[in-house]
C-alpha positions in Angstrom: -23.9 -39.6 14.2 -20.6 -39.6 16.1 -19.8 -36.1 14.8 -20.5 -33.2 17.1 -23.0 -31.8 14.5 -25.0 -35.1 14.6 -27.0 -36.7 11.9 -29.0 -35.2 10.3 -26.4 -32.4 10.7 -28.5 -29.9 12.6 -27.1 -30.1 16.1 -24.7 -27.2 15.7 -24.8 -23.9 13.9 -22.9 -23.9 10.6 -21.9 -20.2 10.7 -19.6 -20.3 13.8 -18.1 -22.7 16.2 -17.1 -26.3 15.5 -20.1 -26.6 13.1 -18.3 -24.1 10.8 -15.3 -26.4 10.4 -14.7 -29.6 8.5 -17.9 -31.5 9.4 -20.3 -30.1 6.8 -18.1 -27.9 4.6 -15.9 -30.8 3.6 -16.6 -34.2 5.1 -20.3 -34.6 5.0 -20.7 -32.6 1.8 -18.1 -34.8 0.0 -20.0 -37.9 1.3 -23.3 -36.5 0.2 -22.0 -35.7 -3.3 -20.6 -39.2 -3.6 -23.9 -40.9 -2.5 -26.2 -38.6 -4.5 -27.1 -41.1 -7.2 -28.0 -43.7 -4.5 -29.6 -41.4 -1.9 -30.1 -37.6 -2.5 -31.2 -36.9 1.1 -27.8 -36.4 2.6 -26.9 -33.9 -0.1 -30.2 -32.0 0.5 -29.3 -31.7 4.2 -25.8 -30.4 3.5 -26.7 -28.2 0.6 -29.5 -26.6 2.7 -27.1 -25.8 5.5 -24.5 -24.3 3.2 -26.7 -22.5 0.7 -29.5 -21.3 2.9 -27.6 -20.6 6.1 -23.9 -20.2 5.6 -23.9 -18.4 2.2 -26.3 -15.5 3.1 -24.5 -14.9 6.4 -21.1 -14.8 4.8 -22.4 -12.4 2.1 -23.4 -10.1 5.0 -20.2 -10.6 7.1 -17.7 -10.4 4.3 -18.8 -6.8 3.5 -15.9 -6.3 5.9 -12.8 -8.0 4.5 -11.8 -9.5 7.8 -12.8 -12.5 9.9 -14.6 -12.2 13.2 -12.7 -15.1 14.7 -9.4 -13.4 14.5 -5.9 -14.4 13.4 -5.9 -18.0 14.6 -9.4 -19.4 14.4 -10.2 -17.0 11.6 -8.0 -18.4 8.8 -8.7 -22.0 10.0 -12.5 -21.6 9.7 -12.2 -19.4 6.6 -10.4 -22.4 5.0 -13.5 -24.6 5.6 -15.7 -21.9 4.0 -13.4 -22.2 1.0 -13.7 -26.0 0.9 -17.4 -25.6 0.5 -17.0 -22.8 -2.0 -14.6 -24.9 -4.1 -16.8 -28.0 -4.0 -19.9 -26.2 -5.2 -17.9 -24.3 -7.9 -16.3 -27.4 -9.2 -19.6 -29.2 -9.2 -21.8 -26.5 -10.7 -19.3 -24.4 -12.6 -20.6 -21.3 -10.8 -19.7 -19.6 -7.5 -22.4 -19.9 -4.8 -20.6 -17.6 -2.3 -20.6 -13.8 -2.9 -17.5 -12.4 -4.7 -16.6 -10.6 -1.4 -15.3 -13.9 -0.1 -12.2 -13.2 -2.3 -11.4 -10.0 -0.2 -11.2 -11.7 3.2 -7.6 -12.8 3.0 -6.5 -9.2 3.0 -7.2 -9.1 6.7 -4.3 -11.4 7.4 -2.0 -9.4 5.1 -2.8 -6.1 6.7 -2.3 -7.5 10.2 1.2 -8.7 9.1 4.3 -7.3 10.9 7.9 -6.9 9.8 8.9 -9.6 12.4 6.8 -12.2 10.5 4.0 -12.3 13.1 0.6 -10.6 13.1 -1.1 -8.0 15.3 -3.3 -10.0 17.7 -7.0 -10.5 17.2 -9.3 -12.9 19.0 -8.3 -16.1 20.7 -5.0 -17.2 19.3 -2.1 -19.6 19.6 0.2 -17.4 17.5 2.0 -15.3 20.1 5.6 -15.2 19.2 5.3 -17.5 16.2 5.9 -16.9 12.5 2.7 -16.7 10.4 1.6 -20.2 9.1 -1.9 -20.3 7.9 -1.8 -23.8 6.7 -3.9 -24.8 3.7 -5.9 -21.5 3.7 -3.6 -19.4 1.4 -3.5 -22.2 -1.2 -7.3 -22.5 -1.2 -7.7 -18.7 -1.3 -5.2 -17.8 -4.0 -6.4 -20.7 -6.2 -10.0 -19.6 -5.8 -9.3 -15.9 -6.4 -6.3 -16.3 -8.8 -4.7 -13.5 -6.7 -0.9 -13.5 -7.2 -0.4 -11.5 -4.0 -2.1 -14.3 -2.0 0.0 -16.9 -3.9 3.1 -14.9 -2.9 2.0 -15.2 0.7 1.6 -18.9 0.3 5.2 -19.1 -1.1 6.4 -16.8 1.8 5.0 -19.3 4.3 7.0 -22.1 2.7 4.5 -23.5 0.1 3.4 -26.0 2.7 0.3 -28.0 2.1 -1.0 -31.5 1.5 0.7 -32.6 -1.8 -2.6 -33.8 -3.2 -4.2 -30.4 -2.6 -1.3 -28.7 -4.3 -1.7 -31.1 -7.3 -5.5 -30.3 -7.4 -5.3 -26.5 -6.9 -1.9 -25.1 -7.7 -1.6 -23.2 -11.0 2.1 -23.1 -11.9 1.3 -20.5 -14.6 0.1 -18.0 -12.0 3.1 -15.9 -10.9 3.6 -15.5 -7.1 3.9 -11.8 -6.2 5.7 -11.8 -2.8 5.9 -8.0 -2.6 2.9 -6.3 -0.9 3.7 -2.9 -2.2 0.7 -2.9 -4.6 -1.6 -2.8 -1.6 -2.6 0.6 -0.1 -1.0 1.5 3.2 -4.4 2.0 4.9 -7.5 -0.2 4.8 -10.9 0.7 6.2 -12.5 -2.7 6.9 -16.1 -1.5 6.4 -19.3 -1.5 8.3 -19.7 -5.1 9.7 -16.4 -5.4 11.6 -15.4 -1.8 12.0 -11.7 -1.1 12.1 -8.8 0.5 10.2 -5.2 -0.6 9.8 -2.7 2.0 8.8 0.9 1.4 8.0 3.9 3.4 6.9 5.3 0.6 4.7 5.1 -3.0 3.6 8.6 -4.2 4.6 8.5 -7.8 5.8 11.9 -7.9 7.5 14.2 -5.3 8.9 13.6 -1.6 8.1 14.1 1.7 9.8 10.6 3.2 10.0 7.7 0.8 9.4 4.8 1.3 11.8 1.6 -0.7 11.9 -1.4 0.6 13.8 -4.9 -1.0 14.2 -7.8 1.2 15.3 -11.0 -0.8 16.1 -14.7 -0.4 16.7 -18.1 -0.5 15.2 -20.2 -3.1 13.5 -21.3 -6.3 15.2 -20.1 -8.9 17.6 -20.3 -12.5 16.5 -19.3 -14.2 19.7 -17.2 -17.4 20.3 -13.5 -16.5 19.9 -14.2 -12.7 19.2 -13.1 -10.5 22.1 -14.8 -7.6 23.9 -12.4 -5.1 22.4 -14.4 -2.4 20.6 -12.5 0.8 20.6 -9.1 -0.9 21.2 -5.9 0.0 19.4 -2.5 -1.8 18.8 0.8 -0.3 17.8 3.8 -2.0 16.3 7.1 -0.2 15.8 10.3 -2.2 16.2 8.4 -4.6 18.3 4.8 -4.7 19.7 4.3 -1.5 21.7 0.6 -1.2 22.6 -0.8 -4.7 22.8 -3.4 -7.3 23.6 -2.1 -9.1 26.7 -4.5 -12.1 26.6 -3.1 -15.6 26.2 -5.5 -18.2 24.9 -5.0 -21.9 25.8 -8.3 -23.3 26.9 -11.9 -22.1 26.3 -13.9 -21.0 29.3 -11.3 -21.1 32.1 -11.4 -18.4 34.8 -8.5 -16.6 33.2 -10.0 -17.0 29.7 -13.4 -15.7 30.7 -12.2 -12.9 33.1 -9.0 -11.7 31.3 -8.1 -13.1 27.9 -11.4 -12.3 26.2 -12.3 -9.3 28.2 -11.6 -5.6 27.6 -9.1 -5.4 30.4 -6.6 -7.3 28.2 -6.8 -4.6 25.5 -5.8 -1.0 25.1 -9.2 0.6 25.5 -11.6 2.5 27.8 -12.9 0.9 31.0 -15.8 2.4 32.9 -16.6 0.6 36.2 -20.2 0.3 37.3 -19.8 -1.7 40.6 -23.1 -3.5 40.0 -22.4 -4.6 36.4 -22.2 -8.4 35.6 -20.5 -9.9 32.6 -22.1 -13.2 31.9 -20.1 -16.1 33.2 -17.2 -13.8 34.2 -16.9 -13.3 38.0 -14.8 -10.2 37.7 -15.9 -6.7 36.8 -13.3 -5.1 34.5 -15.5 -2.1 33.5 -15.2 -3.0 29.8 -17.6 -3.6 26.9 -20.5 -6.0 27.1 -19.5 -9.7 27.1 -21.0 -11.5 24.0 -20.3 -15.1 23.5 -23.5 -16.2 21.7 -23.2 -16.5 18.0 -25.9 -15.0 15.7 -27.0 -17.4 13.0 -28.8 -15.1 10.5 -28.5 -11.6 9.1 -31.9 -10.7 10.7 -30.8 -11.8 14.1 -27.5 -10.0 14.1 -29.0 -6.7 12.8 -32.1 -6.7 14.9 -30.9 -8.0 18.3 -29.1 -5.2 20.2 -27.0 -7.9 22.0 -24.8 -8.1 18.9 -24.3 -4.3 18.3 -20.7 -3.3 18.7 -20.7 0.4 18.0 -21.2 2.4 14.8 -18.6 3.9 12.5 -19.0 7.7 12.4 -16.2 8.7 10.0 -13.4 7.1 8.0 -11.0 8.9 5.7 -7.5 8.7 4.5 -5.4 10.6 2.0 -4.7 12.7 0.2 -3.3 9.7 -1.8 -5.4 6.6 -1.3 -2.3 4.4 -2.0 0.2 6.1 0.4 -1.8 8.5 2.7 -0.3 11.0 5.0 -3.3 10.7 7.4 -5.7 8.0 8.3 -8.8 9.1 10.3 -11.3 6.8 12.0 -14.1 7.8 14.4 -16.5 5.4 16.0 -19.6 5.7 18.3 -19.0 3.0 20.9 -22.1 3.5 23.1 -23.8 0.3 21.9 -20.7 -1.8 22.6 -21.1 -1.1 26.3 -24.0 -1.5 28.7 -26.3 1.4 29.6 -23.7 2.6 32.0 -22.5 4.6 29.0 -24.8 7.4 27.7 -22.4 8.7 25.1 -18.9 7.6 23.9 -17.2 8.6 20.7 -13.5 7.6 20.2 -11.6 9.3 17.4 -8.3 8.1 16.0 -6.0 10.0 13.7 -2.9 8.3 12.5 -0.2 10.5 10.9 2.5 9.2 8.6 5.2 11.7 9.2 7.5 10.4 6.5 10.5 10.7 8.8 12.9 7.9 9.7 13.6 9.2 13.2 9.9 9.8 14.1 8.0 8.0 11.4 4.4 8.4 12.8 2.1 9.6 15.5 -1.3 8.5 16.7 -3.9 11.0 18.1 -6.8 9.6 20.2 -9.7 11.8 21.3 -12.3 10.3 23.7 -15.6 12.0 24.5 -17.5 9.9 27.0 -20.5 10.4 29.3 -21.3 7.8 32.0 -24.8 7.2 33.5 -23.5 8.3 36.9 -20.6 10.5 37.9 -19.3 7.9 40.3 -18.6 5.4 37.6 -14.8 5.5 37.4 -13.3 5.9 34.0 -9.9 4.4 33.0 -8.0 5.2 29.8 -5.9 2.1 29.5 -2.9 1.1 27.3 -1.2 -2.3 27.7 2.4 -3.0 26.8 5.1 -5.8 27.1 8.0 -4.0 28.7 8.1 -1.8 31.8 6.6 1.7 31.0 8.7 4.7 31.9 6.7 7.4 33.7 7.0 11.0 32.4 5.4 14.3 33.3 3.1 13.9 30.3 2.3 10.2 30.7 4.6 7.2 30.0 7.0 5.9 27.4 6.6 2.4 26.0 9.6 0.7 24.6 10.5 -2.4 22.6 13.1 -3.9 20.3 12.9 -6.2 17.3 15.2 -7.1 14.4 18.1 -5.3 16.0 16.5 -1.9 16.4 14.7 -0.3 19.3 11.8 2.1 19.3 9.5 4.0 21.7 6.0 5.3 21.9 5.5 8.4 24.0 2.0 8.3 25.5 1.4 12.1 26.1 -2.0 12.8 27.6 -3.0 16.5 27.1 -6.5 16.2 28.6 -7.1 15.7 31.4 -4.1 17.8 32.5 -1.5 16.2 34.7 -2.9 17.9 37.9 -6.4 16.6 36.9 -5.6 12.9 36.6 -4.0 9.9 38.3 -1.8 7.3 36.6 -1.4 3.7 37.7 1.2 1.3 36.3 0.3 -2.3 37.0 3.1 -4.9 36.7 3.8 -8.4 37.9 0.8 -10.1 39.4 -1.1 -6.8 39.4 -1.3 -6.9 35.6 -3.6 -9.8 35.8 -5.6 -8.5 38.8 -9.0 -7.4 37.7 -10.0 -4.8 40.3 -9.4 -7.2 43.2 -9.7 -10.7 41.5 -6.4 -12.3 40.7 -5.9 -14.5 37.6 -2.9 -16.5 36.4 -2.0 -16.5 32.7 -1.3 -20.0 31.2 2.2 -19.0 30.1 3.5 -16.5 32.7 7.0 -16.8 31.3 6.1 -15.3 27.9 6.0 -11.6 27.1 2.2 -11.2 27.5 2.4 -13.1 30.8 5.0 -10.5 32.0 3.2 -7.5 30.5 2.1 -4.2 32.1 -1.1 -2.1 32.2 -1.1 1.7 32.4 -4.4 3.3 33.5 -5.1 7.1 33.4 -8.2 8.2 35.4 -9.7 11.6 36.3 -9.3 12.8 39.9 -12.7 14.4 40.0 -15.8 12.3 39.5 -17.9 13.7 36.6 -20.5 12.2 34.3 -18.7 13.6 31.2 -15.0 13.5 30.6 -12.7 14.2 27.6 -9.4 12.5 27.0 -7.0 13.8 24.4 -3.8 11.8 23.9 -0.9 12.1 21.4 1.4 9.1 20.8 4.5 10.0 18.8 6.3 6.9 17.6 10.1 7.2 17.2 13.5 5.7 17.4 14.6 4.9 21.0 17.2 7.6 21.0 15.2 10.3 19.1 14.4 13.6 20.9 10.8 14.0 22.0 8.6 15.4 19.2 7.4 18.9 20.1 3.5 19.0 20.3 1.5 22.1 20.9 -2.2 22.4 21.6 -4.4 25.4 20.8 -8.0 25.4 22.0 -11.1 27.3 20.9 -14.7 27.0 22.2 -15.4 24.2 19.7 -12.0 22.8 18.5 -8.7 21.4 19.5 -5.8 22.2 17.1 -2.7 20.0 17.5 0.6 21.1 15.9 3.4 18.4 15.5 6.1 18.1 12.9 4.8 19.8 9.8 1.1 18.9 10.6 -1.8 20.8 12.1 -4.8 18.7 13.0 -8.1 20.1 14.0 -10.6 18.0 16.1 -14.1 18.8 17.3 -14.3 19.1 21.0 -17.8 17.6 21.1 -19.1 14.3 19.6 -21.1 16.4 17.1 -19.9 17.5 13.7 -18.5 21.0 13.4 -21.1 23.2 11.7 -20.0 26.8 12.7 -17.0 28.9 11.6 -13.8 28.6 13.6 -10.2 29.8 13.4 -6.9 27.9 13.2 -3.3 29.0 13.1 -0.5 27.3 11.3 3.2 27.9 12.2 4.7 31.1 10.6 7.5 30.8 8.1 6.8 27.2 7.0 4.4 25.2 5.0 2.1 22.8 6.9 -0.3 20.0 6.1 -3.6 21.2 7.6 -6.2 18.4 8.3 -9.6 19.5 9.4 -11.7 16.6 10.9 -15.2 16.2 12.3 -16.7 18.6 9.7 -20.3 18.4 8.8 -20.9 17.3 5.2 -21.2 20.0 2.6 -19.3 23.0 1.3 -16.4 24.5 3.4 -13.7 27.0 2.8 -10.6 28.4 4.4 -9.0 31.9 4.0 -6.3 33.9 5.6 -7.3 37.2 7.2 -5.8 39.1 4.3 -7.6 36.8 1.7 -4.3 36.0 0.0 -4.8 32.3 0.6 -8.3 31.0 -0.2 -9.6 27.5 -0.9 -12.9 25.7 -1.1 -13.5 22.1 -0.1 -16.3 19.6 -0.5 -16.7 17.5 2.6 -18.1 14.1 2.0 -20.6 12.3 4.4 -18.9 9.5 6.1 -15.4 11.0 5.7 -15.9 14.4 7.4 -12.4 15.7 6.6 -10.7 18.4 4.5 -7.0 18.5 3.7 -4.8 21.4 2.6 -1.1 22.2 2.3 -0.8 25.9 3.2 1.8 28.5 4.3 1.9 29.7 7.9 -0.8 32.1 8.9 -4.2 32.6 10.7 -7.0 30.9 8.9 -10.8 31.3 9.1 -12.7 28.1 8.4 -16.3 28.5 7.3 -19.1 26.2 6.2 -19.6 27.9 2.9 -18.2 28.3 -0.6 -16.2 31.3 -1.6 -17.4 32.3 -5.1 -14.8 32.0 -7.8 -12.3 30.2 -5.7 -11.1 26.7 -6.7 -11.5 23.6 -4.6 -8.1 22.5 -3.1 -6.6 19.5 -4.9 -3.5 17.9 -3.5 -0.7 17.2 -6.0 -0.8 13.5 -7.2 2.8 13.0 -6.1 2.1 14.3 -2.5 2.9 11.0 -0.7 5.2 10.1 2.2 8.5 8.6 1.5 8.8 4.8 2.0 11.3 3.6 4.6 14.0 1.5 2.8 14.4 -2.1 3.6 17.5 -3.0 5.6 18.1 -6.1 3.6 21.8 -7.0 3.2 22.8 -4.7 6.1 24.6 -5.4 9.4 23.0 -4.1 12.6 25.2 -3.8 15.7 24.3 -2.4 19.0 21.0 -1.0 17.7 22.8 0.8 14.8 23.0 0.2 11.1 26.7 -0.2 10.2 27.8 1.9 7.1 29.3 -1.1 5.5 29.3 -2.7 2.1 26.2 -5.0 1.6 26.0 -8.5 3.1 26.3 -11.1 0.4 24.2 -14.3 0.1 26.0 -17.7 -0.2 24.6 -21.2 -0.5 24.0 -21.9 3.1 25.1 -18.7 4.9 25.7 -15.0 4.5 29.1 -13.3 3.9 29.6 -10.3 6.2 32.1 -7.4 5.5 34.3 -8.6 8.4 36.8 -5.7 8.6 34.0 -3.2 9.0 32.4 -5.3 11.7 35.6 -5.9 13.6 36.5 -2.2 13.5 33.1 -1.2 14.9 33.7 -3.7 17.8 37.2 -2.4 18.4 38.8 -5.7 17.4 42.4 -5.7 16.2 43.0 -7.0 12.6 46.2 -7.4 10.5 46.4 -8.2 6.7 49.5 -9.8 5.2 50.2 -12.0 2.2 46.6 -12.9 1.4 45.8 -13.7 5.0 43.8 -11.9 7.7 44.7 -12.2 11.4 42.1 -11.2 14.0 42.9 -10.9 17.7 39.8 -10.9 20.0 39.0 -12.1 23.5 42.5 -13.5 24.1 42.5 -15.7 21.0 44.0 -15.4 17.5 42.1 -16.3 14.3 43.7 -16.5 10.8 41.8 -16.6 7.5 43.3 -17.2 4.1 41.6 -15.8 1.0 39.8 -18.6 -1.0 40.1 -21.1 1.9 37.4 -22.7 4.0 39.9 -23.4 6.8 40.0 -21.2 9.9 43.0 -21.4 12.2 42.0 -20.5 15.8 44.7 -20.5 18.5 46.7 -22.8 16.3 43.8 -25.3 15.7 42.1 -25.8 12.4 38.4 -25.7 11.8 36.2 -25.8 8.7 34.0 -22.9 7.8 30.7 -23.2 5.9 32.3 -21.3 2.9 35.6 -19.8 1.8 36.9 -16.4 2.9 36.6 -13.7 0.1 39.1 -10.8 -0.2 37.9 -8.0 -2.5 38.3 -4.3 -2.8 40.0 -3.8 0.5 37.4 -5.8 2.4 37.2 -9.4 3.7 33.9 -11.2 3.5 33.6 -14.0 6.0 30.7 -16.4 6.9 28.4 -14.6 9.3 28.4 -17.3 11.9 32.2 -17.4 12.0 32.4 -13.6 12.5 29.9 -13.8 15.3 31.8 -16.7 17.0 35.2 -15.0 16.8 33.9 -11.7 18.0 31.8 -13.2 20.8 28.5 -12.0 19.4 25.1 -13.5 19.1 23.9 -13.8 15.5 20.3 -13.3 14.2 19.4 -13.5 10.6 16.3 -11.6 9.4 13.2 -13.3 8.2 14.3 -13.4 4.6 17.8 -14.5 5.5 19.5 -11.5 3.8 20.7 -9.4 6.7 22.3 -10.0 10.1 22.0 -8.6 13.6 24.9 -8.9 16.0 24.4 -8.5 19.8 26.5 -9.4 22.9 26.6 -13.1 23.5 24.2 -14.7 26.0 26.2 -18.0 26.1 27.2 -18.8 29.7 31.0 -19.0 29.9 31.4 -18.0 26.3 35.0 -16.9 26.9 35.9 -20.5 27.8 34.4 -22.0 24.5 36.8 -21.7 21.6 34.6 -23.4 19.0 31.7 -25.8 18.3 31.2 -28.0 15.3 29.1 -31.0 14.3 29.9 -34.0 12.2 26.6 -33.7 10.3 25.9 -30.7 8.1 24.7 -28.1 10.7 24.5 -24.4 10.8 27.1 -22.9 13.1 24.7 -20.1 14.1 22.1 -22.7 15.2 24.8 -24.6 17.2 25.9 -21.4 19.0 22.3 -20.3 19.6 21.8 -23.6 21.3 24.5 -22.6 23.8 22.7 -19.4 24.7 20.4 -19.4 27.7 17.4 -17.5 26.5 14.2 -17.7 28.6 11.2 -18.8 26.6 13.2 -19.7 23.5 11.4 -22.1 21.1 14.0 -22.6 18.4 16.3 -25.6 18.7 19.3 -27.3 17.0 18.4 -30.6 15.4 20.1 -33.3 13.4 18.8 -36.7 12.3 20.6 -40.0 12.7 22.1 -42.4 15.2 25.7 -41.3 14.5 25.2 -37.6 15.2 27.7 -35.7 17.3 29.0 -32.2 18.0 32.2 -31.2 19.8 32.7 -28.3 22.1 36.4 -27.1 21.9 37.4 -25.2 25.0 39.9 -22.3 24.9 41.6 -23.8 28.0 41.1 -26.9 30.1 38.2 -26.6 32.5 37.2 -28.8 35.4 33.7 -30.0 34.7 31.1 -31.9 36.7 28.5 -32.4 34.0 26.3 -30.8 31.4 22.7 -29.4 31.4 20.4 -30.0 28.5 16.9 -28.6 27.7 15.4 -30.9 25.1 12.9 -30.1 22.4 9.7 -31.9 23.4 11.5 -33.0 26.5 8.2 -33.8 28.4 6.9 -36.0 25.5 9.7 -38.3 24.6 13.1 -39.6 25.8 16.3 -38.7 24.0 19.1 -41.3 23.8 22.6 -39.9 24.0 26.1 -40.2 25.3 28.7 -37.7 26.6 32.4 -37.9 26.1 35.4 -35.7 27.2 38.9 -35.4 26.0 42.1 -33.6 26.9 43.6 -33.6 23.4 40.7 -34.2 20.9 42.1 -37.6 20.0 41.5 -39.9 23.0 37.9 -39.8 24.3 36.5 -40.9 27.7 32.8 -41.8 27.9 31.3 -40.1 31.0 27.5 -40.7 30.4 25.5 -43.1 28.3 21.7 -43.1 28.8 18.5 -41.2 28.1 16.6 -38.1 29.2 13.7 -38.5 31.6 11.1 -37.8 28.9 9.1 -36.0 31.6 10.4 -32.4 31.7 10.6 -29.5 29.3 13.1 -27.8 31.7 16.8 -28.0 31.9 18.0 -31.5 33.0 21.4 -32.1 34.4 23.7 -35.1 33.8 26.6 -35.3 36.1 29.9 -37.2 36.2 33.0 -37.4 38.3 34.6 -33.9 38.2 37.7 -33.8 36.0 39.5 -31.4 33.6 38.6 -31.5 29.9 39.6 -29.5 26.8 36.9 -31.1 24.6 33.3 -32.2 25.2 31.4 -34.3 22.7 27.7 -35.0 22.6 26.6 -38.1 20.7 22.9 -38.4 19.8 21.1 -41.6 18.9 17.6 -40.3 18.3 14.6 -40.5 20.6 11.7 -42.8 21.5 9.5 -41.3 18.7 11.9 -40.8 15.8 15.6 -40.5 14.8 16.0 -36.7 15.5 18.3 -35.3 18.1 16.8 -31.9 19.1 18.2 -29.6 21.7 16.9 -26.2 22.8 19.8 -25.4 25.2 23.1 -27.1 26.0 25.5 -25.9 28.7 28.6 -27.0 30.5 28.5 -27.3 34.3 31.9 -26.3 35.8 33.0 -28.1 39.0 32.7 -26.1 42.2 35.9 -24.3 43.1 
């Protein structure tokens, strides 16, 4: 009876909220099974709730292979569904859940990004963190026997309760870590309408992988699901178009008025000044605010409160495995209040198969408000300051050593017909006059930006047409041309021509379209009424028929340049167009085993893997940095930043300014190149080192270590990664990673390039506000005789930098000694810095 769900267990719904977690699906159900021979009543209660309430609802919901509670609460609660599914299957020998439960895990694969995170969805704690779905991938792969899901479990570190691994893991089932067997585009179906389109499945560094989510349609299931129907997200070399919400606590003013609301997402806002949004005090002009949870299929399908739009069309091809286009159109009227009389948003994602400009997204909005004075805002949110342009704005971001941009180019309304606002700083979280504060303002989402396009003239009906080319940060702008007829828009970009209906109705009448002369183009016709269609040139030399399917409403051709007539009829004796089976976009190669420097891939021999580190082709790196090198007698001498380093082939010893240090592995001389440990190359060159997710490639960037020129070397007495030690010296706002070593005899030494007068050190501790660290500080002038200058503990009350001062004096060496903390024996530091004495 102490459980939230009570006893008998009917106080909470079992299909959502806390009642959908461990209480019935594992704890009470296990108890009931164990007690059945003595008292069958508890089992009847639990079985009723699972079999009569949860199972039918999940059969309906999981027609869409995604979870309505998003990327954080979703996998957690799905794991509890799987507990119940496992218990009943082991007990009866038969599944009680529909087979579609086995498809749901695809959602968290398709939302996966090359940086090891996911696109955002719903309330979440995962901003900036690597994917870790806990026990759920083990439960899912064992239940479905899917080697791809097992591969994801291995990718996440094979971390789970050892007992559960013993019970569920099948060592005979191979783990397939590659995701290349999955199609690049997935339509998530009718219940949670959305589409994710990608250009590749690289999990790690690559040149051209783009991930785009297009959302809308289906139903709203409340709780942690957001008011985000019609929103979109774009990833390319970092998050570009984003969800700015930060979830920490349920129901706070920020959570209710910003995080869960439409204003935090890239979507359409229409402001009716009199509209109210439940418990929210602010009016953001967004979709209806639904937090109630439907408990039955009848309730969700019959109560208009839960309607979240209706998918109009979905199509991708011509290859379903690697499509050139992904088309998704949704009627969003029911997702909003009656302030909206008509609203259809159409997305068309183009995989351009080009490393410089790999993709483009087209968005067409046809919207009619109940009153002309209801102001419309076409909004896109981003993390970095947008750059205004005559056509719109440019969004920029960087990840894994490469930078990219998204050019938001609004073609309708024209520039003279619209206004553009860029909201930054506090204004980002100001909802039309009401100010809210994000829980973590120092993080990227807390420092994000909102861009709002709005028509200058008040009209009931407006049309927005926007093209978003996605390209390398230094790539020239992709030319885009627009041709307009009475019923159509025709966009020409790269080798594509895309035709869109100018109204929210399907095209049913003939129209003309022109493709560029002298070249072959992919011609995509969208918004076509189902049935027979045909295209022909004026001279009838090129003629094709096409059968347009209901629910897809597209026709695709590859044709030479010319003027084409498109008609809703069959040309007798003419074949239907069939794309060649090998007509697929090229996949961007992975950049594994490569070196990235200053946003460029170095044309070097591959990086090599060693036991605890990577071996970098050092001569190529030093040459690219303009660093002087000299080879003689099996040795390599490097002169950089006023210091001299000497390496000997086959030796793990590094001589630096006449002092000897140990490297994590020996230097290798082979075929005119020297391969040196990556962390050593970075330290000698004064660069910051980042290894990619799989640990098989490196990125070098200018060091962010304060006073780096004064630090000759750093090394620890316990086995410790030099890269982690140097990263600890860098002052990076919001950094979560930390150096750690366990034991009461741990120390590391900072060797200075020259004596420096010091007055203390600054340390930001891992979990500094939760525990006290015990430590001592020593200094030396020669590295032999040491002077203790501090012996004590941290405050245990601060996660910020704490300073520990001593009498100012010159030192050539600084030693940190760690003795564990008040909770365990670990010594864990986020940032360590020297504090020079005042001049």
